[in-house]
C-alpha positions in Angstrom: 23.4 -40.8 -81.7 26.0 -39.4 -79.3 27.8 -36.1 -79.8 31.1 -37.9 -80.0 29.8 -39.9 -82.9 28.6 -36.9 -84.8 31.8 -34.9 -84.0 32.3 -31.1 -83.4 31.8 -30.0 -87.0 28.9 -32.4 -87.6 27.2 -31.0 -84.5 27.8 -27.4 -85.7 26.4 -28.2 -89.1 23.4 -29.9 -87.4 22.7 -26.9 -85.1 23.2 -24.4 -88.0 20.6 -26.3 -90.0 18.1 -26.1 -87.1 18.7 -22.4 -86.7 18.3 -21.6 -90.4 15.2 -23.8 -90.8 13.5 -22.5 -87.7 14.6 -18.9 -87.7 14.9 -18.3 -91.4 14.7 -14.7 -92.4 11.5 -14.0 -90.4 13.3 -13.0 -87.3 13.6 -9.2 -87.5 17.4 -8.9 -87.0 17.9 -11.7 -89.5 17.1 -9.2 -92.2 20.3 -7.3 -91.3 22.3 -10.5 -91.2 25.0 -11.0 -93.8 26.8 -14.1 -92.5 25.5 -16.3 -89.7 26.6 -19.7 -88.3 29.4 -21.4 -90.3 32.1 -18.8 -90.7 34.7 -17.4 -88.3 32.4 -14.7 -87.1 28.8 -13.5 -87.7 28.4 -10.4 -89.9 25.5 -8.0 -90.1 24.6 -4.5 -91.1 25.0 -2.1 -88.2 22.9 1.0 -87.4 23.4 4.3 -85.6 22.0 3.2 -82.2 24.0 2.6 -79.1 25.0 -1.0 -78.9 24.6 -3.3 -75.9 26.2 -6.7 -75.1 25.8 -9.2 -72.2 27.0 -12.7 -71.5 26.0 -15.5 -69.0 27.3 -18.9 -68.1 25.1 -21.9 -67.1 27.1 -24.7 -65.5 25.8 -28.1 -64.7 25.3 -28.8 -61.0 26.1 -25.2 -60.2 23.3 -23.3 -62.0 21.1 -26.2 -63.1 20.5 -29.9 -62.7 19.4 -32.1 -65.6 17.2 -33.9 -63.0 14.9 -30.8 -62.7 14.9 -29.4 -66.2 14.3 -30.8 -69.6 16.9 -29.9 -72.3 14.3 -27.7 -74.0 13.5 -25.8 -70.8 17.3 -25.5 -70.1 17.8 -23.8 -73.5 14.9 -21.4 -72.9 16.1 -20.4 -69.5 19.8 -20.0 -70.5 19.0 -17.5 -73.2 16.1 -15.8 -71.3 18.6 -14.9 -68.5 20.8 -13.0 -71.0 17.7 -11.3 -72.6 16.7 -10.1 -69.2 20.0 -8.3 -68.8 19.2 -6.4 -72.0 15.7 -5.7 -70.7 17.2 -4.2 -67.5 19.0 -1.6 -69.7 15.8 -0.7 -71.6 17.4 -2.2 -74.8 16.3 -4.2 -77.8 18.0 -7.6 -78.1 19.0 -8.6 -81.6 21.6 -11.4 -81.9 22.7 -14.3 -79.7 26.0 -16.3 -79.7 25.8 -19.7 -78.0 28.8 -21.7 -76.9 28.3 -25.3 -75.7 30.7 -27.5 -73.8 29.4 -31.1 -73.6 30.5 -34.6 -72.6 31.0 -36.8 -75.7 28.3 -39.2 -74.7 25.6 -36.5 -74.8 22.7 -37.5 -77.1 22.4 -35.3 -80.2 18.7 -35.3 -79.7 19.1 -33.7 -76.3 21.4 -30.9 -77.7 18.8 -30.4 -80.5 16.1 -29.9 -77.8 18.4 -27.5 -76.0 18.9 -25.4 -79.1 15.2 -25.5 -79.9 14.4 -24.1 -76.5 16.8 -21.2 -77.2 15.3 -20.6 -80.6 11.8 -20.5 -79.2 12.6 -17.7 -76.7 14.7 -16.0 -79.3 11.8 -16.0 -81.8 9.4 -14.6 -79.1 11.6 -11.6 -78.6 13.0 -11.1 -82.1 16.4 -12.5 -81.5 18.4 -14.6 -84.0 21.1 -17.1 -82.9 24.0 -16.3 -85.3 26.9 -18.3 -84.0 28.9 -19.7 -81.1 31.3 -22.6 -80.4 31.3 -26.2 -79.3 33.8 -28.1 -77.2 34.2 -31.3 -75.2 33.9 -31.1 -71.4 33.2 -33.5 -68.5 29.9 -31.7 -67.9 27.4 -29.4 -69.7 28.3 -25.7 -69.8 26.2 -23.2 -71.8 27.6 -19.7 -72.5 25.2 -17.2 -74.0 26.1 -13.8 -75.4 23.3 -11.4 -76.5 23.9 -8.3 -78.6 21.4 -5.5 -78.8 20.9 -1.8 -79.0 18.9 1.1 -77.7 15.4 1.4 -79.2 16.0 5.0 -80.4 19.0 6.7 -81.8 19.9 8.6 -78.6 22.2 7.4 -75.8 19.5 6.9 -73.1 19.8 3.6 -71.2 18.8 2.3 -67.8 21.8 2.0 -65.4 22.4 1.0 -61.8 24.0 4.3 -60.9 21.3 7.0 -61.1 19.1 6.4 -58.1 18.8 9.4 -55.8 17.2 10.2 -52.4 13.5 10.7 -52.8 13.0 8.1 -55.5 10.5 5.3 -55.0 11.7 1.7 -55.2 9.4 -0.4 -57.4 9.3 -3.9 -59.0 7.4 -5.5 -61.9 5.4 -8.6 -61.5 5.5 -11.0 -58.5 8.5 -12.4 -56.6 9.5 -15.7 -55.1 7.9 -18.1 -57.6 11.2 -19.2 -59.3 12.9 -20.1 -56.0 9.7 -21.8 -54.8 9.6 -23.8 -58.0 13.2 -24.9 -57.5 12.4 -26.1 -54.0 9.3 -27.8 -55.2 11.1 -29.8 -57.8 14.2 -30.6 -55.8 12.3 -31.7 -52.7 9.5 -33.4 -54.8 6.8 -31.3 -53.1 3.2 -31.9 -54.2 0.9 -28.8 -54.5 -2.4 -28.0 -56.1 -1.9 -28.8 -59.8 -2.4 -25.1 -60.9 0.0 -23.8 -58.2 2.5 -26.5 -59.1 2.4 -25.7 -62.8 2.7 -22.0 -62.1 5.8 -22.4 -59.9 7.4 -24.8 -62.3 6.9 -22.4 -65.2 8.3 -19.5 -63.2 11.5 -21.5 -62.5 12.0 -23.2 -65.9 10.3 -20.8 -68.3 11.0 -17.2 -67.2 9.7 -14.4 -69.4 12.3 -11.5 -69.7 10.7 -8.1 -69.3 11.8 -6.7 -72.6 8.8 -4.5 -73.3 8.7 -3.3 -69.7 12.3 -2.3 -69.8 11.6 -0.1 -72.8 8.5 1.3 -71.1 10.6 2.3 -68.1 13.0 4.2 -70.3 10.2 5.9 -72.3 8.6 7.1 -69.1 11.8 8.7 -67.8 13.1 6.0 -65.4 16.9 6.1 -65.2 17.8 3.3 -62.8 16.9 -0.4 -63.1 18.3 -3.9 -62.6 16.8 -7.4 -63.3 16.2 -9.6 -60.3 18.5 -12.6 -60.9 20.3 -13.0 -57.6 17.4 -11.9 -55.3 15.6 -8.7 -54.5 17.9 -7.7 -51.6 21.1 -8.7 -53.3 20.2 -6.9 -56.6 18.9 -3.8 -54.8 22.3 -3.6 -53.1 24.0 -3.4 -56.5 21.9 -0.3 -57.3 22.6 1.3 -53.9 26.3 0.8 -54.1 26.5 2.1 -57.7 24.4 5.1 -56.9 26.0 5.7 -53.5 22.6 5.8 -51.6 20.6 3.6 -49.3 17.0 2.3 -49.2 14.2 1.5 -46.9 11.9 -1.4 -48.0 8.6 -2.4 -46.4 8.4 -6.2 -46.6 4.6 -6.2 -46.5 4.5 -4.3 -49.8 6.8 -6.8 -51.6 4.5 -8.5 -54.2 4.8 -12.2 -53.4 3.5 -14.6 -56.0 0.1 -16.0 -54.9 1.2 -19.7 -55.3 4.2 -19.0 -53.0 1.9 -17.4 -50.4 -0.5 -20.3 -50.5 2.1 -23.1 -50.1 5.2 -21.8 -48.3 3.7 -19.9 -45.2 6.2 -17.8 -43.4 9.0 -18.8 -45.8 7.3 -17.0 -48.6 8.8 -13.7 -47.5 12.3 -15.1 -47.6 11.8 -16.6 -51.0 10.5 -13.3 -52.4 13.4 -11.3 -50.8 16.3 -13.6 -51.5 15.2 -16.4 -53.8 16.4 -14.9 -57.1 15.8 -16.0 -60.8 12.5 -14.1 -61.0 13.9 -11.9 -63.8 11.5 -9.1 -62.9 12.7 -5.5 -63.1 13.6 -3.6 -60.0 13.7 0.2 -60.6 13.8 3.6 -58.9 12.2 6.8 -60.0 10.3 9.8 -58.8 6.8 9.3 -57.5 5.3 10.9 -60.6 7.3 8.8 -63.0 6.5 5.7 -61.0 2.8 6.5 -61.2 3.0 6.8 -65.0 4.7 3.4 -65.2 2.1 1.8 -63.1 -0.6 3.3 -65.3 0.9 2.2 -68.6 2.5 -1.2 -67.8 0.9 -4.3 -69.0 2.0 -6.2 -65.8 1.6 -5.3 -62.1 4.1 -2.7 -60.8 4.4 -2.3 -57.1 6.1 0.4 -55.0 8.0 -1.3 -52.1 10.0 1.4 -50.6 12.1 4.5 -50.9 15.7 5.6 -51.7 17.1 7.6 -48.8 20.4 9.3 -47.9 22.2 7.1 -45.4 25.2 4.8 -45.3 26.1 3.8 -48.9 24.6 0.4 -49.8 22.5 0.1 -46.6 19.1 -1.6 -46.9 16.7 -1.2 -44.0 13.9 -3.8 -44.1 10.8 -3.0 -42.0 7.3 -4.4 -41.6 4.1 -2.3 -42.0 4.4 -1.3 -38.3 8.0 0.0 -38.8 9.6 -2.9 -36.9 13.0 -4.1 -38.4 13.1 -7.4 -40.3 16.3 -9.4 -40.7 16.4 -12.0 -43.5 18.3 -15.3 -43.0 20.1 -14.7 -46.3 20.2 -11.9 -48.9 20.6 -13.8 -52.2 22.8 -15.7 -54.5 26.6 -15.2 -54.2 28.8 -17.1 -56.7 31.9 -17.2 -54.5 30.3 -17.4 -51.0 32.2 -19.5 -48.6 29.2 -20.5 -46.4 
C-alpha cells in the first residue's frame, strides 16, 4: 500500500499503533507520559532536572541515499544522531518527536520499517517516541527532536566553551569507520567479510555514547562534543567557543582497524575529516582524563593538548613534530566547493 492510499491521518494512526504496541509502558520515560501520539501535543510529568533539547534533519540525497541504507537502518541512524547530541552534553534522553515528509507513492511498509528502526534505538536507550508530524514532499525528509534532562538535579552539563590551556584532548572509541563504510557502499568496494560488516555497521548503525557522556560529567569533564562533522571540524567548534587553540598528534588518533587495513594512506584523512562516527571528543586535565580512561567501558585515547594561541587554530603534527595538512577538514552544509 502507498502512503497516498492510506492518507496522512491513516499513516499517523498506523505509526501510533506501532509505537504503542512496541514501546508500551516499558520504556522508562513512558511511565511519566500522560498523552502521547494522537493529540495536538505530547504531555508528560516534568521533574526538577535541567531540561535538554536537540533537533536534526535527514534529507534524501543530501544526508542519505535509499540506495545505501535500508529503511530500518535509516530510522536507526536518524534518531541515533539526535541521541548523540544529548550524549555530548552528558544528558539523559527521554522523548523523541519525529516529523516525516514523504512522496505519496512511498510504501507504507517502508515507513513502518523506518519507524521500527527508530523505536529499536529508542528502546535501547530508554527513549519513547511521543509524537511528530507527517506531510507530502517530493523526497524523504526526516526531522527528529529529542528531549532529555541532566542525570542529577544540579545544573552541570558538558559544553563546548570550557576548554582551557593545559587540557588534554581525548576521544572515545575509534574514528574513520563511518566514512569508510560510506565509501565502501557507494563505490561497491569488496573487503574481508568481517571488515566489510564492521564498516557497514559503523555507517548505518551508529551507537550514541550516552553512558560515556554521563561518565565524563561524573568524572569532572566540562567540555565535549560529538563527532558528527569530522574530528578536525568538530574540534574547531570547541576551540572557537572556548577561545583557545589545540595541537593534535595525528599518529595518536585512534583509527578503526578495518579502516587501517583497507584504506592505506587515506585512513588518516577518513579519521580526521570523515565524520558521522558519533564518538565523543572532550578536553580535561591530565588527572581527570586518566580517571575517564580507567573507568570507561570503551577505549579512550589522548590525541593532543589545548594551548594558548590564535583562537580556533588547530596544529596537526606527526610523531616527529612535522606539520600535517589534511586535504579537507570535515562536513560543511553550505560549502561552495
